Each structure stands twice: as structure tokens, then as C-alpha cells.
Legacy VTK file of the C-alpha trace (Angstrom):
# vtk DataFile Version 3.0
C-alpha trace
ASCII
DATASET POLYDATA
POINTS 288 float
-186.287 -203.389 -242.023
-186.185 -199.541 -242.350
-184.026 -199.397 -239.316
-181.440 -201.700 -240.771
-181.411 -199.777 -244.205
-180.634 -196.588 -242.263
-177.842 -198.112 -240.432
-176.307 -199.654 -243.649
-176.569 -196.113 -245.225
-174.920 -194.317 -242.504
-172.338 -197.204 -242.414
-171.612 -196.728 -246.022
-171.419 -193.072 -245.722
-168.458 -193.283 -243.075
-165.485 -193.894 -245.478
-166.426 -190.681 -247.361
-166.699 -188.802 -244.086
-163.450 -190.150 -243.049
-161.574 -189.363 -246.455
-162.839 -185.682 -246.060
-161.511 -185.465 -242.363
-158.104 -187.108 -242.850
-157.379 -185.925 -246.308
-154.996 -182.928 -246.501
-153.710 -180.932 -249.541
-150.038 -182.202 -250.535
-148.837 -178.610 -250.626
-149.844 -178.085 -247.012
-148.001 -181.202 -245.883
-144.694 -180.019 -247.958
-144.847 -176.512 -246.276
-144.879 -178.104 -242.797
-141.766 -180.163 -242.993
-139.710 -179.450 -239.915
-136.663 -177.439 -239.908
-133.463 -178.771 -238.493
-132.142 -176.716 -235.238
-128.806 -176.323 -235.028
-127.174 -175.464 -231.442
-123.434 -174.641 -230.490
-121.710 -173.569 -227.327
-119.573 -170.970 -229.061
-120.377 -167.660 -230.393
-122.553 -167.477 -233.607
-120.826 -165.750 -236.000
-122.900 -163.248 -237.811
-123.561 -163.959 -241.507
-124.363 -161.329 -244.041
-127.199 -163.339 -245.381
-128.891 -163.858 -241.949
-130.677 -160.723 -241.376
-131.771 -161.651 -237.742
-128.176 -162.472 -236.728
-126.599 -159.574 -238.395
-129.102 -157.160 -236.918
-128.898 -158.745 -233.640
-125.187 -158.414 -233.604
-125.360 -154.647 -234.895
-127.657 -153.711 -232.124
-125.456 -155.410 -229.592
-122.361 -153.967 -230.587
-124.003 -150.299 -230.761
-125.384 -150.763 -227.175
-122.044 -151.958 -225.872
-120.307 -149.141 -227.469
-122.642 -146.437 -226.600
-122.763 -147.735 -222.982
-118.974 -147.876 -222.566
-118.412 -144.722 -224.312
-120.955 -142.921 -222.111
-119.473 -144.225 -218.808
-115.865 -143.182 -219.868
-116.697 -139.730 -221.128
-119.535 -138.546 -218.923
-118.532 -140.374 -215.734
-114.821 -139.980 -215.669
-114.720 -141.070 -211.956
-114.341 -143.670 -211.635
-115.117 -145.301 -214.818
-112.311 -143.526 -217.015
-109.712 -144.511 -214.357
-110.971 -147.972 -214.479
-111.051 -148.255 -218.066
-107.583 -146.790 -218.321
-106.414 -149.640 -215.812
-108.279 -152.336 -217.493
-107.212 -151.823 -221.052
-103.579 -152.143 -220.031
-104.287 -155.710 -219.963
-105.416 -156.216 -223.316
-101.948 -156.856 -224.968
-101.280 -159.857 -222.393
-105.036 -161.265 -223.384
-104.343 -161.253 -226.983
-100.872 -162.505 -226.785
-101.894 -165.508 -224.663
-105.215 -165.995 -227.033
-103.320 -165.985 -230.447
-100.261 -168.146 -229.283
-102.624 -170.611 -227.783
-105.033 -170.850 -230.887
-101.742 -171.322 -232.894
-100.989 -174.316 -230.568
-104.539 -175.441 -230.464
-104.780 -175.780 -234.193
-101.197 -177.699 -234.403
-102.265 -180.018 -231.723
-105.826 -180.369 -233.263
-104.468 -181.087 -236.824
-102.408 -184.132 -235.579
-105.222 -185.290 -233.419
-107.934 -184.962 -236.088
-105.633 -187.070 -238.432
-104.955 -189.563 -235.851
-108.911 -189.937 -235.187
-109.253 -190.853 -239.050
-106.110 -192.788 -239.020
-106.290 -196.522 -240.328
-103.879 -197.414 -237.493
-105.639 -198.632 -234.629
-103.025 -197.681 -232.036
-103.073 -193.917 -233.625
-106.611 -193.854 -233.447
-106.790 -195.119 -229.918
-104.179 -192.605 -228.672
-105.974 -189.788 -230.223
-109.282 -190.973 -228.547
-107.977 -191.225 -225.210
-106.399 -187.701 -225.375
-109.665 -186.199 -226.366
-111.666 -187.978 -223.878
-109.005 -187.463 -221.088
-108.764 -183.534 -221.762
-112.237 -182.790 -222.505
-113.253 -184.374 -219.158
-110.989 -182.147 -217.047
-111.896 -178.203 -216.297
-109.666 -175.818 -218.066
-109.137 -174.207 -214.616
-107.996 -177.333 -213.087
-105.534 -177.948 -216.232
-104.057 -174.369 -215.710
-103.440 -174.837 -212.026
-101.932 -178.221 -212.450
-99.757 -176.970 -215.553
-98.707 -173.925 -213.360
-98.188 -175.362 -210.052
-97.477 -178.809 -210.360
-95.628 -179.151 -213.593
-94.033 -175.964 -213.005
-91.794 -177.252 -210.399
-90.373 -179.953 -212.700
-90.152 -178.074 -215.703
-89.912 -174.439 -214.496
-93.047 -173.192 -216.592
-93.663 -169.512 -216.138
-96.902 -167.751 -216.127
-97.283 -167.166 -219.903
-95.920 -170.501 -220.973
-98.446 -172.490 -218.615
-101.352 -170.194 -219.669
-100.354 -170.883 -223.297
-99.684 -174.643 -222.701
-102.952 -175.068 -220.805
-105.145 -173.423 -223.308
-103.320 -175.150 -226.304
-103.755 -178.721 -224.536
-107.248 -178.116 -223.745
-108.497 -176.632 -227.053
-106.594 -178.861 -228.860
-108.674 -181.541 -228.041
-111.776 -179.698 -229.147
-110.022 -178.810 -232.421
-109.109 -182.328 -233.002
-112.788 -183.261 -232.997
-113.631 -180.293 -235.331
-110.632 -181.406 -237.885
-111.986 -184.830 -237.713
-115.514 -183.971 -238.459
-114.294 -181.702 -241.359
-112.352 -184.502 -242.762
-115.190 -187.022 -242.704
-117.431 -184.286 -244.292
-115.512 -184.647 -247.530
-117.069 -187.325 -249.839
-114.753 -190.202 -249.919
-115.168 -190.450 -253.906
-112.891 -187.666 -254.042
-109.730 -189.166 -252.408
-110.523 -192.422 -254.702
-110.783 -190.213 -257.800
-107.371 -188.493 -256.928
-105.785 -191.732 -256.368
-107.152 -193.028 -259.514
-105.412 -189.859 -261.391
-102.149 -190.753 -260.062
-101.557 -188.828 -257.011
-100.433 -190.319 -253.843
-102.569 -190.315 -250.770
-100.283 -187.564 -249.102
-100.577 -185.657 -252.250
-104.369 -186.164 -252.354
-104.893 -185.261 -248.869
-102.715 -181.795 -249.403
-104.169 -180.568 -252.474
-107.858 -182.194 -252.589
-109.097 -182.985 -249.120
-107.155 -180.293 -246.830
-108.321 -177.236 -248.736
-111.973 -178.397 -248.881
-111.684 -179.148 -245.016
-110.473 -175.718 -244.081
-113.907 -174.009 -245.743
-115.723 -176.576 -243.618
-113.920 -175.960 -240.136
-113.236 -172.539 -240.423
-116.723 -171.204 -238.440
-115.938 -173.923 -235.811
-112.453 -172.650 -235.630
-113.587 -169.014 -235.488
-116.070 -170.003 -232.529
-113.226 -171.701 -230.620
-110.986 -168.647 -231.229
-113.633 -166.165 -229.473
-114.351 -168.898 -226.772
-110.633 -169.105 -226.040
-110.583 -165.310 -225.890
-113.132 -165.225 -223.089
-111.538 -168.404 -221.436
-108.133 -166.517 -221.194
-109.549 -164.433 -218.573
-108.939 -167.924 -216.267
-105.044 -166.985 -216.679
-105.759 -164.334 -214.002
-105.467 -167.138 -211.324
-101.615 -167.421 -212.161
-100.964 -164.039 -211.753
-100.740 -162.736 -215.490
-101.836 -159.364 -215.992
-104.723 -159.715 -218.498
-107.935 -157.739 -218.414
-109.486 -159.557 -215.574
-106.295 -159.336 -213.429
-105.984 -155.551 -213.910
-109.751 -155.189 -212.899
-109.184 -157.358 -209.866
-106.132 -155.417 -208.748
-108.156 -152.324 -209.203
-110.752 -153.561 -206.987
-108.406 -154.669 -204.313
-107.293 -150.984 -203.992
-110.611 -149.016 -204.265
-113.294 -151.789 -203.484
-115.215 -150.545 -206.410
-116.165 -154.106 -207.444
-119.419 -153.196 -209.364
-118.065 -150.503 -211.495
-114.869 -152.242 -212.330
-116.617 -155.628 -213.226
-119.054 -153.553 -215.537
-116.194 -152.066 -217.527
-114.367 -155.303 -217.601
-117.561 -157.166 -218.999
-118.186 -154.249 -221.620
-114.504 -154.443 -222.586
-114.716 -158.143 -223.366
-118.069 -157.827 -225.115
-116.818 -155.449 -227.545
-113.645 -157.316 -228.346
-115.632 -160.598 -228.719
-118.328 -158.796 -231.127
-115.371 -157.328 -233.198
-113.620 -160.640 -233.524
-117.007 -162.424 -234.430
-117.549 -160.089 -237.415
-114.089 -160.518 -238.623
-114.148 -164.167 -238.701
-117.548 -163.972 -240.308
-115.981 -161.812 -242.812
-113.109 -163.898 -243.559
-115.616 -167.034 -244.064
-117.461 -165.054 -246.408
-114.162 -164.134 -248.510
-112.862 -167.524 -248.578
-116.237 -169.048 -249.876
-116.501 -166.157 -252.548
-113.078 -166.689 -253.657
-113.671 -170.540 -253.618
LINES 1 289
288 0 1 2 3 4 5 6 7 8 9 10 11 12 13 14 15 16 17 18 19 20 21 22 23 24 25 26 27 28 29 30 31 32 33 34 35 36 37 38 39 40 41 42 43 44 45 46 47 48 49 50 51 52 53 54 55 56 57 58 59 60 61 62 63 64 65 66 67 68 69 70 71 72 73 74 75 76 77 78 79 80 81 82 83 84 85 86 87 88 89 90 91 92 93 94 95 96 97 98 99 100 101 102 103 104 105 106 107 108 109 110 111 112 113 114 115 116 117 118 119 120 121 122 123 124 125 126 127 128 129 130 131 132 133 134 135 136 137 138 139 140 141 142 143 144 145 146 147 148 149 150 151 152 153 154 155 156 157 158 159 160 161 162 163 164 165 166 167 168 169 170 171 172 173 174 175 176 177 178 179 180 181 182 183 184 185 186 187 188 189 190 191 192 193 194 195 196 197 198 199 200 201 202 203 204 205 206 207 208 209 210 211 212 213 214 215 216 217 218 219 220 221 222 223 224 225 226 227 228 229 230 231 232 233 234 235 236 237 238 239 240 241 242 243 244 245 246 247 248 249 250 251 252 253 254 255 256 257 258 259 260 261 262 263 264 265 266 267 268 269 270 271 272 273 274 275 276 277 278 279 280 281 282 283 284 285 286 287
């Protein structure tokens, strides 16, 4: 009997012990809510409110400037000579990038609108274009447009480079525009139509301005990615930064020194553009 009483008393005490073990304060549970992790294959635009990103950008930019300046100033042979040759390709790089980003935005706008269109045919055409272009590497598209289509349409180096970059990045830009439009609540379109606006007016004055704010960071990342991918135009004999460096290597065989200067020049330009895009985004949000 005593054994049974002991067993029963220990059994009755188990729920209280379990409660003590598994009970966790509510505040501790709320503090441990997992945060979402955002991933992107583009360049992270520095935000003034993000101290880690801004400090990382500032340190990286300072190191790049100090290293590039030290090599050019204190080691004129061969680094200053390399820099003076490589920097001559910067205008071509910027020209290709700016023209291509304008073309990509134009193509991406129509692709994004087609992706959200109620017409099944237009929607399907936009989807096929996006999937088709994203499945082919940019270098293959560039070579195909320059060598294959160049025979039919007499496309020159600059035109081929701009066309290839515009067509390739236009597919990605279309997905960005589509996501930006779908991020706007549908009730705003319905409210605008209820106030007497047509669908075109509602889109132009209500939806599109808000979409620009949503997609601007992604467009900035695509612009910076395009600047880096513009180095591929050196394969079709355009005298960009990389092409100038390769020509210098063919004359002097200083591959390590030349590629170091080319990499630092691209790094400085990319960091500057990422900061400018971040400032533009902050100003746009500040002005409403």
C-alpha cells in the first residue's frame, strides 16, 4: 500500500513538473521571432539607416581609392601607364551601359505590363520572352547578335552591344516591373475607377508613381550589374575598360598588374554608382 501511495503521489506531481519544464515566458517567445532574410544577386545599395551596410561601403570604397591611388602615384611604372590606358575605355563602358539601361527599361515596361495584362495572348508572349531570354547566357546572346544577326542587319559593335544588353536585361526588368505593379494594393485601382478615372488614367497617376518607388532599388541593382556585365562587349572588339586592359597585356604581357588596375577601376565606379542610386532612392522617399 505504501508503495502504491508513493507511486500515486509521484504520478500526481508529474504535471506540475512538466509545466515548470515547458513553460516559457511570453516575452521570451516574442523576442525569438525569426527575421526574414533577403537575398539578391545584385549589388546591395547602401542605405543611410543601415549602419553596417554604410560602414562596409565606406571602408571598401576607402580601401579601393587608397590602393588605386598608391599604385598610380608611388609605382608609376607600370601602374600609372596601365591606368592611363585603361581609363580611356571608361567613356565606351558608360555609353554602352546608359544606352542599354534605357533600352532595358523600355522593354521591361512593356514586358511587365504584358505580364499583368488580362489578355491571355499578351500574357503568354511576355512570359515566353522572359523565360527564353533568361535561359540563354548574355555572352551567347551578344555573340549571336553581333556575328549571326550582324550579317543580315549590318549591326555594328556598339549597336550589337546595346541591343544584346537591352534584350537580356529587359527580361529581368520586366519581372521587376511586374512585381512592382502587383505590390500595389488592388483597392487603389478600384477606388480610382470609382472616382471617375479610366483605367489608363488610374494607372498613370495612381499606380505608376507608386510602382517607381517600389522598383527603384531593383532597377539600381540591375544598372550596376549591367555596368559590370558590359565588360563582355570586349569580345566584339569594343574598346571598353577591359578591352583596353587586354590590349595592354598583349603588348607588355603584364597580366597581373593590368587586371589589378582593371578590377580596381570597376570597383570604384561600381561603389560610386551604388551610393548615387541609394541617395536617389532616399530623396525619392523623402519627397513622397
